[in-house]
C-alpha positions as CSV (number, residue, x, y, z in Angstrom):
1,M,-0.7,16.6,21.9
2,S,-3.3,14.3,23.5
3,T,-6.5,12.5,22.7
4,V,-10.1,13.0,23.8
5,N,-13.0,10.5,23.6
6,A,-16.1,12.0,22.0
7,N,-19.1,10.6,20.1
8,G,-17.7,7.1,20.5
9,V,-14.3,7.8,18.8
10,T,-10.9,9.0,19.8
11,L,-9.9,12.4,18.5
12,G,-6.3,13.8,18.5
13,V,-6.1,17.3,19.9
14,E,-3.6,20.0,20.6
15,S,-4.3,23.0,22.9
16,F,-2.9,26.5,23.1
17,G,-3.7,29.1,25.7
18,D,-5.4,29.1,29.1
19,D,-7.8,26.2,29.8
20,D,-10.2,28.6,31.5
21,A,-10.5,30.9,28.4
22,P,-13.3,30.8,25.9
23,L,-12.9,27.9,23.5
24,V,-12.0,28.1,19.8
25,L,-12.3,24.7,18.2
26,L,-10.4,24.2,15.0
27,A,-11.4,21.4,12.6
28,G,-8.6,20.5,10.3
29,G,-8.9,19.6,6.7
30,T,-8.1,16.8,7.4
31,T,-5.3,17.0,10.0
32,M,-5.1,19.7,12.7
33,L,-1.9,21.0,11.0
34,S,-4.1,22.6,8.3
35,W,-4.3,25.4,10.9
36,P,-0.9,27.1,11.1
37,D,0.9,27.4,14.5
38,A,1.2,31.2,14.1
39,L,-2.6,31.6,13.9
40,C,-3.2,29.3,16.9
41,E,-0.6,31.2,19.0
42,R,-2.1,34.6,18.0
43,L,-5.6,33.5,19.0
44,A,-4.3,32.2,22.3
45,A,-2.5,35.5,22.9
46,G,-5.9,37.2,22.3
47,G,-7.3,35.4,25.4
48,R,-8.7,32.2,23.8
49,R,-8.2,28.6,24.5
50,V,-7.4,27.1,21.1
51,V,-7.9,23.4,20.5
52,R,-7.2,22.1,17.0
53,Y,-8.0,18.5,16.2
54,D,-7.7,15.7,13.6
55,L,-10.8,14.4,11.8
56,R,-11.4,10.7,11.9
57,D,-8.9,8.6,9.8
58,S,-6.2,11.2,10.2
59,G,-3.4,12.0,12.7
60,E,-4.0,10.8,16.3
61,S,-7.7,10.3,15.7
62,T,-9.5,6.9,15.3
63,T,-8.3,5.2,12.1
64,A,-10.5,2.5,10.6
65,D,-10.5,2.1,6.8
66,P,-9.8,5.4,5.0
67,Q,-10.7,3.8,1.6
68,A,-14.2,2.9,2.8
69,P,-15.2,5.1,5.7
70,A,-18.1,3.7,7.7
71,Y,-19.4,7.2,8.7
72,T,-20.9,10.3,7.1
73,L,-20.4,14.0,7.0
74,R,-23.1,14.2,9.7
75,D,-21.0,11.9,12.0
76,L,-18.0,14.3,11.6
77,A,-20.2,17.2,12.5
78,S,-21.4,15.3,15.6
79,D,-17.8,14.7,16.5
80,A,-17.2,18.4,16.6
81,A,-20.2,19.1,18.8
82,A,-19.3,16.2,21.2
83,L,-15.7,17.4,21.4
84,A,-16.8,20.9,22.2
85,H,-19.0,19.5,25.0
86,A,-16.2,17.2,26.3
87,L,-13.8,20.1,26.5
88,G,-16.3,22.1,28.5
89,G,-16.6,25.8,29.2
90,G,-19.8,26.6,27.3
91,P,-20.4,27.0,23.5
92,A,-17.3,27.1,21.4
93,H,-16.3,29.2,18.5
94,L,-16.0,26.6,15.7
95,A,-13.6,27.1,12.8
96,G,-13.1,24.7,9.9
97,I,-10.8,24.9,6.9
98,G,-11.2,23.0,3.6
99,V,-13.0,19.8,4.4
100,G,-13.2,21.0,8.0
101,G,-15.2,24.0,6.8
102,M,-17.8,21.7,5.4
103,V,-17.9,19.8,8.7
104,A,-18.2,23.1,10.5
105,Q,-21.2,24.3,8.4
106,V,-23.1,21.1,9.1
107,A,-22.1,21.1,12.8
108,A,-23.4,24.6,13.2
109,L,-26.7,23.7,11.6
110,D,-27.2,20.3,13.3
111,H,-25.9,21.3,16.7
112,P,-26.6,25.0,17.1
113,Q,-26.4,25.0,20.9
114,A,-22.8,23.7,20.9
115,F,-21.4,26.8,19.1
116,S,-21.2,30.5,19.7
117,A,-19.4,31.7,16.6
118,L,-18.3,30.2,13.3
119,T,-15.3,30.7,11.0
120,L,-15.2,29.0,7.6
121,A,-11.9,29.1,5.6
122,G,-11.2,27.9,2.1
123,T,-14.3,25.9,1.7
124,R,-17.6,25.6,-0.1
125,A,-21.2,24.7,0.6
126,V,-21.7,21.6,-1.5
127,A,-19.8,18.3,-1.5
128,P,-18.5,16.1,-2.9
129,G,-18.4,16.3,-6.6
130,P,-19.3,19.2,-9.0
131,P,-20.7,22.4,-7.4
132,D,-24.1,24.0,-8.1
133,D,-24.4,25.8,-11.5
134,D,-24.0,29.2,-9.8
135,L,-20.7,28.3,-8.0
136,P,-17.3,28.2,-9.6
137,D,-15.7,24.8,-9.9
138,H,-12.0,23.9,-9.6
139,D,-9.7,25.7,-12.1
140,T,-9.4,23.2,-15.0
141,A,-5.8,24.1,-16.0
142,T,-4.6,23.9,-12.4
143,M,-6.3,20.6,-11.8
144,S,-4.8,19.2,-14.9
145,R,-1.3,20.1,-13.7
146,L,-2.0,18.9,-10.2
147,F,-3.3,15.4,-11.3
148,A,-0.5,15.0,-13.8
149,H,2.0,15.1,-11.0
150,P,2.8,11.4,-10.1
151,M,1.9,10.1,-6.7
152,P,4.9,9.5,-4.3
153,D,5.9,6.4,-2.5
154,W,3.7,7.0,0.6
155,T,6.1,5.1,2.8
156,D,9.0,7.6,2.0
157,R,8.8,10.7,4.2
158,E,11.0,12.8,1.9
159,A,9.2,11.8,-1.2
160,V,5.8,12.7,0.4
161,A,7.2,16.1,1.6
162,E,8.5,16.9,-1.9
163,F,5.1,15.8,-3.5
164,A,3.3,18.3,-1.1
165,A,5.7,21.1,-2.0
166,A,5.2,20.5,-5.7
167,G,1.4,20.5,-5.3
168,A,1.6,23.7,-3.3
169,A,3.5,25.4,-6.0
170,I,0.9,24.4,-8.6
171,L,-1.9,25.7,-6.3
172,G,-0.1,28.9,-5.6
173,D,0.7,28.2,-2.0
174,D,4.1,28.4,-0.3
175,P,6.0,25.2,-1.2
176,D,8.5,25.5,1.7
177,A,5.7,25.7,4.2
178,A,3.9,22.8,2.5
179,R,7.0,20.7,2.6
180,T,7.5,21.3,6.3
181,T,3.9,20.6,7.1
182,A,3.8,17.4,5.1
183,A,6.8,16.1,6.9
184,R,5.1,16.9,10.3
185,V,2.0,15.2,9.1
186,W,4.0,12.1,8.0
187,D,5.7,12.0,11.4
188,R,2.5,11.9,13.4
189,T,0.5,9.6,11.1
190,P,-0.1,6.2,12.7
191,G,1.9,3.8,10.6
192,T,3.2,4.0,7.0
193,A,0.5,2.1,5.2
194,P,-0.1,4.0,1.9
195,P,-3.9,4.4,2.3
196,V,-3.4,6.0,5.8
197,Q,-0.7,8.3,4.6
198,L,-2.7,9.3,1.6
199,A,-5.7,10.1,3.7
200,N,-3.6,12.2,6.1
201,Q,-1.9,14.2,3.3
202,L,-4.7,14.7,0.8
203,G,-7.9,13.9,2.7
204,M,-9.0,11.5,0.0
205,V,-11.3,9.8,2.5
206,F,-13.7,12.7,2.1
207,S,-14.4,11.8,-1.5
208,A,-15.9,8.5,-0.3
209,L,-18.1,10.0,2.4
210,D,-21.9,10.2,2.3
211,C,-22.6,13.9,2.3
212,A,-26.4,13.7,1.9
213,P,-28.7,15.4,2.5
214,R,-27.6,18.8,1.1
215,W,-27.0,21.6,3.6
216,R,-26.5,24.7,1.4
217,E,-30.2,25.6,1.5
218,R,-30.1,25.6,5.3
219,L,-27.3,28.2,5.6
220,P,-29.8,31.1,6.2
221,G,-30.7,29.3,9.4
222,I,-27.2,29.9,11.0
223,A,-27.8,32.5,13.7
224,I,-24.3,32.9,15.2
225,P,-21.6,35.4,14.2
226,T,-19.8,34.1,11.2
227,L,-16.6,34.9,9.4
228,V,-15.8,33.6,5.9
229,V,-12.1,33.6,5.0
230,H,-10.8,32.8,1.5
231,G,-7.8,33.3,-0.6
232,R,-8.3,35.5,-3.7
233,R,-6.0,33.2,-5.8
234,D,-7.6,29.9,-4.7
235,P,-7.9,27.7,-7.8
236,F,-9.3,24.7,-5.9
237,F,-12.4,26.4,-4.5
238,P,-12.4,29.7,-6.3
239,V,-13.5,32.7,-4.2
240,G,-17.0,32.8,-5.6
241,N,-17.7,29.8,-3.3
242,A,-16.9,32.0,-0.3
243,E,-18.9,34.9,-1.6
244,A,-22.0,32.6,-1.9
245,I,-21.6,31.4,1.7
246,A,-21.2,34.9,3.1
247,C,-24.3,36.0,1.2
248,E,-26.4,33.1,2.4
249,I,-25.5,33.2,6.1
250,P,-27.2,36.2,7.7
251,G,-24.7,38.9,8.8
252,A,-21.6,36.9,7.8
253,R,-18.4,38.9,7.2
254,L,-16.3,38.0,4.2
255,L,-12.5,38.4,4.6
256,V,-10.6,37.8,1.3
257,L,-6.9,37.4,1.6
258,E,-5.6,39.0,-1.6
259,D,-2.3,37.2,-1.7
260,A,-3.4,33.8,-0.6
261,A,-4.5,30.6,-2.5
262,T,-5.7,27.5,-0.7
263,A,-3.8,27.8,2.6
264,I,-3.7,30.5,5.2
265,P,-0.2,32.0,4.9
266,G,1.8,32.8,8.0
267,K,1.9,36.4,7.1
268,A,-1.9,36.5,7.3
269,A,-2.1,35.0,10.7
270,D,-2.5,38.3,12.5
271,E,-5.3,39.5,10.2
272,V,-7.2,36.3,10.3
273,A,-6.8,36.0,14.1
274,G,-7.9,39.6,14.6
275,A,-11.1,39.0,12.5
276,M,-11.8,35.8,14.5
277,L,-11.3,37.5,17.8
278,A,-13.6,40.3,16.7
279,L,-16.5,37.9,16.4
280,G,-16.5,37.7,20.2
281,T,-17.4,34.7,22.3
282,G,-21.1,34.8,21.5
283,P,-23.8,33.9,24.0
284,S,-22.9,31.9,27.1
């Protein structure tokens, strides 16, 4: 892992594959570890240079005050475009998952010359807060169970890992994978201050971001090949959110993972990577 200076901030990055290959830039939600190693390795084996990175206030990237971020969703989108430029090699295939998927949508709209293809995983087209009336909101029963689970001691690595595993079980994800990932996130988080650990694990910083103006109405203006990936069993952003995005971006392909919830499971890595590789490298 290393860091790159882009758009006036430092962003933590990790690369897979040949540096001369077409670039696939993966925006985490919030840390880069939201993208599973197996998927990164499969994309690299398919002839791509894969770079996953941490959003601000997570991982190795610039940390200021996760409880009161002094930047907007548009700044995070500009980070993605600046990072693609700093890494070189022409327009990048940008992929975002969860919060990173929102960043990716805005980045593709605000900086169209920086990107040649777009993948949006487990996300929606409005944020933060309640969705539009035609979009499904979080599953109420699941959210009640999730928020009833007590917060851990954020300075205790094992407690944080167990908290993540319990949350994954409630959401329908693999608790063992979540436990392992949470421990890895904890290990690479700069310091043990509870707000920083909380931001890294749950992305709570995003709820405090300025996401105005809306971008959903601009989705028909995306003119690059687009893949929308979503778990059929996702209770956090139900699959109707993905269906709407795929309908509103011209020519977008929708890939529904029948046995997945909020995370991309390891067993789906080949299918998702194959669909991403099929988008091609786009115009150069």
